[in-house]
C-alpha positions as a Markdown table, in Angstrom:
| # | Residue | x | y | z |
|---|---|---|---|---|
| 1 | Unk | 0.0 | 0.0 | 0.0 |
| 2 | Unk | 1.2 | 3.5 | -0.8 |
| 3 | Unk | -0.2 | 6.9 | 0.1 |
| 4 | Unk | -0.6 | 8.7 | -3.2 |
| 5 | Unk | -2.7 | 11.7 | -2.0 |
| 6 | Unk | -3.3 | 13.9 | 1.0 |
| 7 | Unk | -6.5 | 15.9 | 1.4 |
| 8 | Unk | -8.1 | 18.4 | 3.8 |
| 9 | Unk | -11.8 | 18.2 | 4.5 |
| 10 | Unk | -13.7 | 21.4 | 4.0 |
| 11 | Unk | -17.4 | 21.0 | 4.7 |
| 12 | Unk | -18.5 | 18.1 | 2.5 |
| 13 | Unk | -15.6 | 18.3 | 0.1 |
| 14 | Unk | -12.0 | 17.2 | 0.1 |
| 15 | Unk | -9.2 | 19.3 | -1.4 |
| 16 | Unk | -5.6 | 18.1 | -1.9 |
| 17 | Unk | -3.2 | 16.6 | -4.3 |
| 18 | Unk | -2.3 | 13.3 | -5.8 |
| 19 | Unk | 1.3 | 12.4 | -6.6 |
| 20 | Unk | 2.8 | 9.3 | -8.2 |
| 21 | Unk | 5.8 | 8.8 | -10.4 |
| 22 | Unk | 3.8 | 9.7 | -13.5 |
| 23 | Unk | 0.9 | 11.8 | -12.0 |
| 24 | Unk | 1.3 | 15.2 | -10.3 |
| 25 | Unk | -2.1 | 16.7 | -9.7 |
| 26 | Unk | -2.6 | 19.7 | -7.4 |
| 27 | Unk | -5.9 | 21.3 | -6.3 |
| 28 | Unk | -7.7 | 18.0 | -6.7 |
| 29 | Unk | -11.3 | 18.2 | -5.3 |
| 30 | Unk | -13.5 | 15.4 | -4.3 |
| 31 | Unk | -17.1 | 16.6 | -4.2 |
| 32 | Unk | -20.4 | 14.9 | -3.4 |
| 33 | Unk | -22.5 | 13.9 | -6.4 |
| 34 | Unk | -25.9 | 15.6 | -5.9 |
| 35 | Unk | -27.7 | 14.8 | -9.1 |
| 36 | Unk | -27.9 | 11.0 | -9.3 |
| 37 | Unk | -30.8 | 8.9 | -8.1 |
| 38 | Unk | -29.2 | 5.6 | -9.0 |
| 39 | Unk | -28.0 | 3.6 | -6.0 |
| 40 | Unk | -25.0 | 2.2 | -8.0 |
| 41 | Unk | -23.9 | 5.7 | -9.1 |
| 42 | Unk | -20.9 | 7.3 | -7.6 |
| 43 | Unk | -21.4 | 9.3 | -4.4 |
| 44 | Unk | -18.5 | 11.6 | -5.3 |
| 45 | Unk | -16.7 | 13.0 | -8.3 |
| 46 | Unk | -12.9 | 13.8 | -8.5 |
| 47 | Unk | -11.7 | 17.0 | -10.3 |
| 48 | Unk | -8.3 | 18.3 | -11.1 |
| 49 | Unk | -9.1 | 21.9 | -11.8 |
| 50 | Unk | -12.2 | 21.7 | -14.0 |
| 51 | Unk | -11.4 | 18.3 | -15.5 |
| 52 | Unk | -13.2 | 15.3 | -14.1 |
| 53 | Unk | -10.6 | 12.6 | -13.4 |
| 54 | Unk | -12.6 | 10.0 | -11.5 |
| 55 | Unk | -15.4 | 9.0 | -9.3 |
| 56 | Unk | -15.8 | 7.5 | -5.8 |
| 57 | Unk | -18.3 | 5.4 | -3.9 |
| 58 | Unk | -19.0 | 5.5 | -0.2 |
| 59 | Unk | -18.1 | 2.1 | 1.5 |
| 60 | Unk | -17.9 | 0.7 | 5.0 |
| 61 | Unk | -14.9 | -1.3 | 6.3 |
| 62 | Unk | -15.5 | -4.5 | 8.3 |
| 63 | Unk | -15.0 | -2.4 | 11.4 |
| 64 | Unk | -17.9 | -0.1 | 10.3 |
| 65 | Unk | -15.6 | 2.8 | 9.4 |
| 66 | Unk | -16.7 | 4.8 | 6.3 |
| 67 | Unk | -14.3 | 5.5 | 3.5 |
| 68 | Unk | -14.4 | 6.4 | -0.2 |
| 69 | Unk | -13.4 | 3.9 | -2.9 |
| 70 | Unk | -12.1 | 5.9 | -5.9 |
| 71 | Unk | -11.5 | 5.1 | -9.5 |
| 72 | Unk | -9.1 | 7.6 | -11.2 |
| 73 | Unk | -8.6 | 7.5 | -14.9 |
| 74 | Unk | -7.0 | 9.6 | -17.7 |
| 75 | Unk | -6.4 | 8.9 | -21.4 |
| 76 | Unk | -2.6 | 8.7 | -20.7 |
| 77 | Unk | -3.0 | 5.8 | -18.2 |
| 78 | Unk | -2.6 | 2.2 | -19.3 |
| 79 | Unk | -5.4 | 1.4 | -16.9 |
| 80 | Unk | -7.5 | 3.1 | -14.2 |
| 81 | Unk | -6.1 | 3.6 | -10.7 |
| 82 | Unk | -8.1 | 2.3 | -7.8 |
| 83 | Unk | -7.5 | 3.8 | -4.4 |
| 84 | Unk | -9.3 | 4.3 | -1.0 |
| 85 | Unk | -9.7 | 7.6 | 0.8 |
| 86 | Unk | -9.5 | 7.2 | 4.6 |
| 87 | Unk | -10.0 | 9.9 | 7.2 |
| 88 | Unk | -7.0 | 10.4 | 9.4 |
| 89 | Unk | -7.3 | 10.2 | 13.2 |
| 90 | Unk | -8.5 | 13.8 | 13.6 |
| 91 | Unk | -11.1 | 13.6 | 10.8 |
| 92 | Unk | -9.8 | 17.0 | 9.4 |
| 93 | Unk | -7.5 | 15.3 | 6.9 |
| 94 | Unk | -7.6 | 12.2 | 4.7 |
| 95 | Unk | -5.1 | 10.0 | 2.9 |
| 96 | Unk | -5.6 | 8.4 | -0.5 |
| 97 | Unk | -4.1 | 5.0 | -0.4 |
| 98 | Unk | -3.3 | 2.8 | -3.4 |
| 99 | Unk | -2.5 | -0.9 | -3.4 |
| 100 | Unk | -1.8 | -3.1 | -6.4 |
| 101 | Unk | -4.8 | -5.3 | -7.2 |
| 102 | Unk | -4.3 | -9.0 | -6.4 |
| 103 | Unk | -4.0 | -11.0 | -9.6 |
| 104 | Unk | -5.6 | -14.4 | -9.7 |
| 105 | Unk | -3.3 | -17.2 | -10.8 |
| 106 | Unk | -4.1 | -18.6 | -14.2 |
């Protein structure tokens, strides 16, 4: 697992940055989705400036802790990035954590 982003919580939004070897995105906003009525639709949208770069869904851990499961994509990526946004201990900040998906043996 690797922390690829740090965010501050402001009201119902998160604002921060995402940094990997190939991606350097500042002023990333994670905002609640308010227009969808579909239960399977994302609960949040991710924006870098005014460009939408992904979506996130509200999930609960086995311990009952809420977090966001995000899918980040761009035409320059070979495949989407999947990561989870967890509140830090104070609740005022959050970390975007990525881990490589488990591949099933063939």
